[in-house]
N, C-alpha and C positions, 0 to 999 in steps of 0.2 A: 335381482330380487326387487330392487326399488322400482325399476321400470314396470315389472309385472304388477306390483301393487297398485300403480296408478294407471295402468293400461285399460283399454276398453273391455278386455276379456277377463278382468280381475275376478269378478264374481264367478264366472264359468270355471276359471282355473281353480279357485278355492273349492268349488263344488266337486270338481274332478279329484282334487287331492283328498277331500273327505271321503270320496267313494273308494279310495284305494284300500281302506281298512276292511271293506266288505268283500274284496276279491279273494279268491283262493290264492295260495302261494304260486301255483302253476300259472294262474292268470297274471299275477304280478310280473313273473318272468317274461311272459308274452308281451306285457306292456313295455318292459324295458327294451326288448328286442325291436319293438316298433317305434319307440319314441324318437322324435326329431328335435323337440324343444329341450335345450340344455337344462332348464329348471325342472322340467318334467322328469328328465333322466335322474336328476339329483333326488327328487322326491321319491321316486321308486326305489333308489338305492337306500334311502333312509328307512323306507317301509320294510325292505328286505333285511336290513341290519337288525331291525326290531324282531324279525321272525327267525333269527339265527341261521340265515342262509348265507354261507361264505361268498365273498365276491368272486372267487375263482370259478364257481359253477354258474355264474350269471352270464347271460348272453351279452354280446356287445350291442350297443344301441345302433339304430339304423344309420345314424349320421356319424361322422368321424371328424378328426382334426384336433388341433391343440386344446380347444376348450373342452372337448369331450375327454381327451386324455387327462386333463387336469381333474375333471370331475371323477374319473375312475380312481385317480390317486387319492383324492379327498375321501372317497368312499372307503378305500383301503385304510386310511388313517383313522377314520371314525370307527370302522370295524375293529381295528387293533385296540383303540381306546376302550371300546365296549367289552371286548372279549378278554382282554388282559388289563384290567383296570390298575393293577399294581406295577405295570411295566414302566421302566425308566429309560428313556432314550439317552443316547450318548452325547449328541451335539447340544450345546447350550441353547442354540436357537430353537430347538424343539422343546427343551425343558421349560422355558419361560412361560409358555402358554399351553402346555400339554393338557392340563385338566380343565380348560375352558370347554364349554359346549360348542357344537358345530354352528349354532345359530348366533354365536357371538361374533361380531365383526372382527375383533382382534384375532380370533381363531382362524377365520377365513383368510385374513391378510397374512398371518404367519404361515399357514399351510401353502398358500400361493407363492410366497417369497421363497420358501424352502424348496418348493417343487421346481421353480422356474430355471435356476441355473443348471442343475443336473439334467433337466429335460433338454435344454439347449445344447449341452455337452454330449448328449447321448449316453449318459452314464447313470441312468435312473436306478437300475437294480443295484449296482455296486455302491453308489454314494448313499442312497437311502437305506439300503440294508445295513450299512455301517453306521450312519447317523442315527438311525432309529434303534440300533443295537438289536436287530432281529435274529431270532433263532430260526432254524430250518422249519420247525413246526409252525411258527408264525408266518413265515414267507409262503408256506404251502397254501394258506388260505387267501393270500393276497394276489391281485392281478398284476400290479405294476413293478414288483420287486422279486421276480423268480430267480432261483439259482439256474445255472446252465442246464442241469439235468431236468429241472422243472420246466424250463422253457422248451426243451426238446420234447417232453411229454405233451405239452400243450399244443405244439404244432400239429400233432397227430389228430387233434380235434378241431382244427380250423374247418371252415365250411366244406372245402373239397375233400380232404381226407376223411372227414366224418361221414360225408355222403357216400364215399367209397366203402367205408366200413358197413354202412347200412345195406348196400348192395350185396356185399359178401355174406352178411348174416341172413338176409332174406333168401339168397340162393341156397345157403346151407340148410335153413329150416324147411324150405320146400322139399329138398331132397332127403331130409331127415325129419319127417313130420312128428308132431306130438302123438304118442301112442294111443292116447285116449280119444284123439280126434276132436276134442272139445275146444282146442285153442287155435286161433287163426295164425298161420306162420308169419304173416306180415306183422301182426301185433306182437308176437313173441320176439321177432327180430328187433322191432322198435324198442321194446322194453329192455332187452339185453344190451342194445347199443347205448341207451341212456344210462343204465346201471354201470356199464363198463366205463363210460366217460366219467361219471362221478367217482368211481373207484380209483381210476388213474389220477385224475385231477386232485383228489384228496390224499394223495400219497400212498395209494394202495392199502389203506387202512379199513378193514371191515367195520370197525367201531365207528369211524367217521362216516363211512358210506351209509351205514345203517341209520345214523342220526339224521344226516342231511336228506337221504331218500325219504324218510318219514316226514321231515319238515316240508319238503316240496310236494310229494305226491299224496301224503296222508296215509300211505300204505305201511303198515308195520311188517318188517321183514327180518328174519333171524340172520345172524352172521353166517350160520351154516348154509342157509339158502343163498346168501350173497356169494359165498365161496363156490357153491355149485353153479350159479349162473355165470360167474367169471370163468370157471373151468369150461363151461359150454362155449363161451366166446373164444377162448384160447383154442379149444378143439376145432371150432369152425375156421379160425385163421390158419391153423396147421393144415386142415383139409384143403382150404383154398390154395395154399402154397404148393401142396402136392399136386393139385389138379391143374393149376395155372402157371406154376413156376415162379 
């Protein structure tokens, strides 16, 4: 942050950060998926936290590595503090600075020091789930501390499996077109795949899916309509298994 403030592109960066509030939520998610500057990634996370978009449905940034892993964890912690303001962590190291704001240097130092040891040990989910005293409902929203079953669900929506899901749904919708003929099979498949992804990542909760889908897409959709679309996806996957084994 200090380097960015005194860097030659400081004014351009400030202008870019200011422009984030003018973007749609869908565009913000696109920005996160393209971002390669760590501070830009963090700024988009802050903007998405403010719009009530849980970390679990956000794309991974274009770059990776420990610095970006830490930023993802910090975004999880900030989401947790915003969403459950009365939450009380278990470990004393968290309690000391839990209620400080993210732009406080002490908060940043605390979150980094608490993150570093479990990250090096490869025990992020276990140790932070315990130290932060997280419930399953809280872990469902977060990226870096999933339970084993949540992690298994999330692997289904990594790039390759999700691309394969899209192929299956497009094939199904072409062979089972919309009766009205008004809707493009490719568009139908894309929407169903996205809705199914949100539904699974959010713990298969119609209420959560309805809320987050509206926050991201701007589309108001009933829980009944969500259940119908999820049933359509499950029908398509059963059809694919029968046809292709």
